[in-house]
N, C-alpha and C positions, 0 to 999 in steps of 0.2 A: 260641377261637383266630383269631386275627389271620392274616391272608394271602392270596394271590389266590385260591387256591381255596376258599376259606371258603364260599362259597356251594354249590360242588358237594359238600359234606359236608352242608349243610342238606338238599339235594335228597336224598341220601342217607338221613340220617335219616327226612325225612318219608317217603321210599320204605319204609321197614321199618314206622314208625308205622300207615301202611295197611296193609300186610299182617298187623301182629300185630292191631291191633282188629278187623278183619275176619276173623279165624281160622277161623270156620269153611268161607269161600271157598276163603281160602287151603289147609286141610287137603283138602277136597273135590277141589279141580282137582290138588292134588299126589299124590295118591292115582290120582287117572285119570291123569295124565300119568306116574305109576309103572307103570301097567299098561299103557300106550300105549309106553313105553319095551321094556319086557320084550317086547312084541306085535312093534314093529318090530325087536328082536334077534332073536326065531324068524324073523320072514320073512326076515332079511338086508336089510332094508334102513334100516338104522340107518348108511350110510356112502353112500346115495343121495343122488345132487344135492337134488333137493328137501328131502332132510331137513337136507343140511349147509347152504344157501341157510336155512333158516328159522330154525337154529340161528345162523348167521353174522350174519344183519340184526339177531336180538334178542340178540345181543352184544352189536352196533355200538351200538342204541338204549341198553344198562345203560351203558356205558363212555362212549360220545358226547354222551348227553344232558347229563350233570352238568360235563363239559367243555365244552360248548357255552353250557350256563345259567351258569359259572361267569364264563365272557368276555363273555359280554353280560346281567350282573346288572343289575336295575334301580336300585341305588343305587352304582351304579359314578358316580365324580365325572365321568369323560367320558361319560354318558351323556346322551341328549337325547332328545326327543317322537320324531324322525324316524328316530334310529339304532337304538331301542325299538323301532317298529312294523316298522320291515323284519326287525330280529332276530325278532320274534315270527311274521311270516309267514314267514320262513325256517325257523322251526322247526315252525309246521304242514304245510310242505310236507314236511320231513324226517317227520312223526310220518304224514302220509298214505302217503308212498312206501312208510315200513315196511310198513303196513298194506296196501298194495295188491300187494308184495312177496311178503307173508307169507301173502296168498289165494291168490296165482298160485300158490306152491308147494304148497300144498295142493290145488289146482285139478290139475297138472302131476302130481302123485302119481298112478297109476294103480295100485289094486289096495290101496292102505293108504291112503287117504285118510282113514278114521274115527281110527287113531292118529294121524296126523299132526295129524289136527285137534285132538287131545286135548293134545298136547305143545303145539300151536300157541297153543292156547287158554289153558294155564299158563303161557306164555312172553310172552302178551299181559298176563295179570294179572298177572304179575312185574315188568313192564314198564308198568303202568299208572299206579304212584306216582309212579314216574319222569316218566313223561310230564306228569302232574298237576303235579307240585314245579314242573318244569321250566318248564310252561306259566305258572305262578303267578310264580316266580321272572324272569322275562324280560319279561314283559308288565306288571309293575309290580304287581300283586294281591298279591305276598307282602307281610306284613308281616315284618321283621325282628326 
């Protein structure tokens, strides 16, 4: 598929391959996250601020990283070494900020840290393939 956002589709395809190849991890984390969501529902904490922050920041990574990596893909004709280094550093800062906010949301959650940690670990696992593919594509380590 030719077009400006074809690297974003590559990132999402790579994400799906990671989840399928490592299906036991995905299955176990999915089951634990399902238990955690029911637990959060029973406690009435699904609409709590830390839970919403965790879901929102994970959604931002899941949607934002493929778009960002498509904008700064290594094989873009306008890409230079300097632009790719800066783009890789910005990507690393974005990923570190994601994990810091996710950990902070779990720490702030009093009384329901275990279910929120379970949901957060599943969301981090789901985003791991996106993060890896975006890092490979932006840094130039990916092969088209």
